[in-house]
N, C-alpha and C positions, 0 to 999 in steps of 0.2 A: 090340543091334547097331545101329551107325551105318549109315544107309543112303547108299549110294553117290551121289556127285552125278552128275546128268546132262549130261556134258559137250558142249559145242559148240565144235568147234575150228577156228579158222583157223591153217593152216600157211603159214610164209612161208620161201621159199628159192630158190635158182637152180641151183648146180651139181650134178654127179653126188653129191658128198658128201652134200648133202641129201636125194637121192632116196631112199637107203636107210632114212632116218628116216621119210619119208612112207609108204613102203611098209611098214614096220613098224606104223605107226599104223592102216593099213587091214587089215593081216593080223591085229591085235587087236581089229578090229571097232570101233574108235572113230569117231565121227561129225565128220567133216572136212566143214566146212559151205562152207568157202572155201579157196582157195590163192592166194596173192600171189607172184608172181615178176617177174623183170625184163622189160621190153619185148623183143620180138624184134630181134635186131641184125644188121646187115650182116656177112658173114663169107666167108672164102674167096676165090679169084680171081675168081669171078663176082659176088662182092659180094651174094650173095643173102640174104635175110632168114632167120636161122635162130633157132628156139624155143630156150629154155634147156632144160636137162635135165629140169628139174621140171615145165615146161610140157608136154614131150612125154610125161612119165609121167602127169601129171594128165588129159590129153586121152584117153589110152587106158583110164582109169578113169572117164571121165565126171564127173570133178570141176568144180565152179564156179571158174573162173580169173578173176582180175583182174591187171591188168599195168599198175599206174599209172607215169607218168613222174614225176610229182612226188607225193610221199607227205604233203605238207601240203595238196593242192588239195582244194577243198571237196567237189567231185564224188566224189573218191575216199573221203572221210571219210564222207560220207553213204551210199556203197555198202558200207563196211566196217560200218558201224553197223546197216544193214539186213539184214546176216547174223546179227546177234544172238548171237555167239559169247560164250562166257564163259572162254576160254582160248586164247591165243595162243601158238604155239610156232615159235621162229626158229631156222634152221640155214642158216649161210653166205648172209646177207643184208645188206642196207645198214643204216646206223644210222637208227633210226626216231625220229620226233618224239614229244614227250611225249603228244600228243593220242592217238596211235595206241597206244603202249604202255601206258598208263594205260586203255584203254577196257574191257577184260574184267573181269569181277568177279573172276576167280581168278588174274588177272595175266597176264604175258607173260614167258616164260622162253626163254633162248637154250642152245644147245649150242655149246660152245667146245672147240676141239680142243687144250687144254693143261691143265695141272693149274693153276689159277688160285690165287693172283694172278700167277703166272710166266707170261710170254709173251702178255700182252694184245695185241691187234692184229690186223693183217690177214693174217700169214703165219705162225702158230705151229708148224706142222708142219714147214715148212722150216728155220725159224730153231732148232728144237730140235736138229735133225741138224747144222746148219751150225756151230752151237756146240759140237758134240761131246758132247751130253747122253747119258746112258746110261737114262734114262727120261723119260717123258711120260705123257700120259693125256687124258682128256676130262672137262669139267665142264658141269654144268647149272647156270644161276643166273638170277635174276630181273632183268630188264632195269631199270636206272635211267638217270639223265640223262648219265652218263659211258660211256665205252667200256670194256666188259668188267669192271666195277667192281662189279656189283650182288650181293646176297646169294647166297652159293652154296648149292645144294639137295643135289647128289649130284656125287661124282667117282669116277672109277676109273683106275688107274695101269697102265701096261704098260711093258716094257723095251724099249730101242732096241739092235738087235744092231750090232755093229762095222761091220758092212757093209749095213746097212739102207738102202734109197734111200728119198727122199721119196715115190715111187710106192708103195712097199711099205707104208711107215707111213700113208699116207693112207688105203689100204684097210683096214688094220687098224683104224684109229681110226674109220672110217666104220661099221664093223660093231659095235665096241665102243659107239660114240656112240649108234646107233640102239637098242640095248638099253637104254642108261642114261637115254634119252628116256622109253622105255616105263616104266621102273622110277619115273621122275619123275611121269610122269602118273597112275600107279596111286597114288602118294601123294597127289597132289592130288584125285584122285577120291574117295578115302578120307577126306580131310581130316587127313591124318597128316604134314603137311610141317612142318618145323622149320628154316628156313635160318639159314645162319651168315654174319656179316657179314665181308667179306674183311679179311684183316690188311693192314696198310700196313708196308711195309719199303723199306729204301733200296738194297737190293741186287736189286731186281726187273729181270727182263730183258724186253726189248721185242719183239715180233714185228712189226717194222717193214714196211711194204708193199714188195715186191720192185720193183726198177726196173733199168735198164741198168746203172748205176753199181755198186750193190751185188751184182749177180751177175758182175761182171767178176773174174777171176782175178788175184791177185799172185804170181808165180813166186818172188818174194823171201822168201815165207813159209815155214813150215817144212811138212814132208810132211803130218803130221796135219791142219793146217789147211787145206790145200789139197784133200786127200782128202774131209774132211767137207763142204767147200764144194760139191764136184762131185757128191757123192752127195746132198747135201741139196738140190740143183737138179735132180736126175735123176727123172724126165724133163722136168719142167716148172718153170721157163721154160727150164732149162739154163745151166750155167756157159759162160763163154766168155772168149775172150782174143784177141789178134792174132797171127797167124803172120807173120813176117818171113822170106820166102823169097828174100830178094835180088832181088825183082821191083821194079817201078816203086812199088807201093803195098802197104800192108799189108793182110792178108786176116784178117776177123774169123771165128773159127771157134767151134764149140760142142763141149763135150766131154761124154760121157754115161757109159758104163761105164768103169771104171778100177781099177787095182790098185796097192797100195803095195809098193815094193822097197826096204827099209831098207839103206843103204849109207853108208860114209864116201868122199868124193870132193872133188875140187878144181874140179869144173866150174862154170862160170858159170849162175846160175839161169836157167831157161829153155831151156838148150841141148838140142837135139834129137838122139837117137841113134835110127837106124831101119835095117833091112835088110827084106828081103821077108817076114819073118815078124812082126815086132814094131815098135812105136815107144815110145819112153819119153822122159821129160822130167826133166832135173835140177832138183833143188830142195834145199833144206836138210835134210840127213839123209838123202837117198836120191833115188829116181826114181819118178815116177809113170808107171806102164805104162799106155798108151792102149788100150782095146779097142773103144769106138765113138766116133765122130767125125762131125761134120757140117760140110761146106764151103759157103760162101754159094751159095744157089739149087740145092742139091742134097739128097737125102734123107739121113738119118742112115745110117752103113753102119759094118760091122764093119772093123776096122783092115787086115785082109789084102785086103780088096775095095779099100780105099784105095791101099795099097802097090802093086796091081797096075797103076795107071793114073796114080800121081802121084808125082813125084820131088821130094825134099827136098834143097836145096842142102847142101853139107857144112857151111857156117855158119848153117842155119837156126836160129832161135829163137822160141820162144813169149814174148810180152811181155804 
């Protein structure tokens, strides 16, 4: 019987998505000798320094924490070497220099929230929903010199419901992903790993980084495209558009919870219909019924609360 490897693990991650995996490693009694996470950042109205979700969790469990600004800095490289890790696990972190990912004896693997090679990139959970996919998953793979292209270790698939939001899918993949990491670590621990080189294909979809431009709604698109985009950005960072309410300037609003109402009509795209109970917007093949909305400088609110104190002009439109 092959003797298990004695693993010394360095974990790298920053947001909530990564915390579930770090917790799973501790729950399975793996030896996490160091946690690498982003430097504290100023946030909120007071611009106070805020620690990452991973740092907050690591502090509670008395883990050794490093927060390098520069991953190539000689001082950081020396600190990392001193941890004497033989395996590095990456979940929702930044791109690593070769000197870092080549360091441990048993390699450096990453958890990615898609079924690679599809949706390589920064926002795979969002784009799977925005593009109307019916399935996605998580993948563990060994890091190489390019982004999300390394040899695949394991993957697990899950379905995407017709009304699933990115927030809901994020939480589901977070749980599936933490389990997959433990399965991957066990394979490495028992020296039973057999990674598969990723296939090259011309029809690969990319998970581009989200920005203001690609989160803006186009009301000239069909109802399914608009609906999928809104739920694929709900609750973060939220789909947005302009409201033309016949005022002096356009208002940038965010949309969250919505429903589809299929119907034939001749209304111009973006035309608003509202009463005291509901608000809906015309688009190709029907209407988007808005249940949650956010105005500039206001909190997100349900549509009835908005309609109690906000009046839409008769010619109001979303642009």
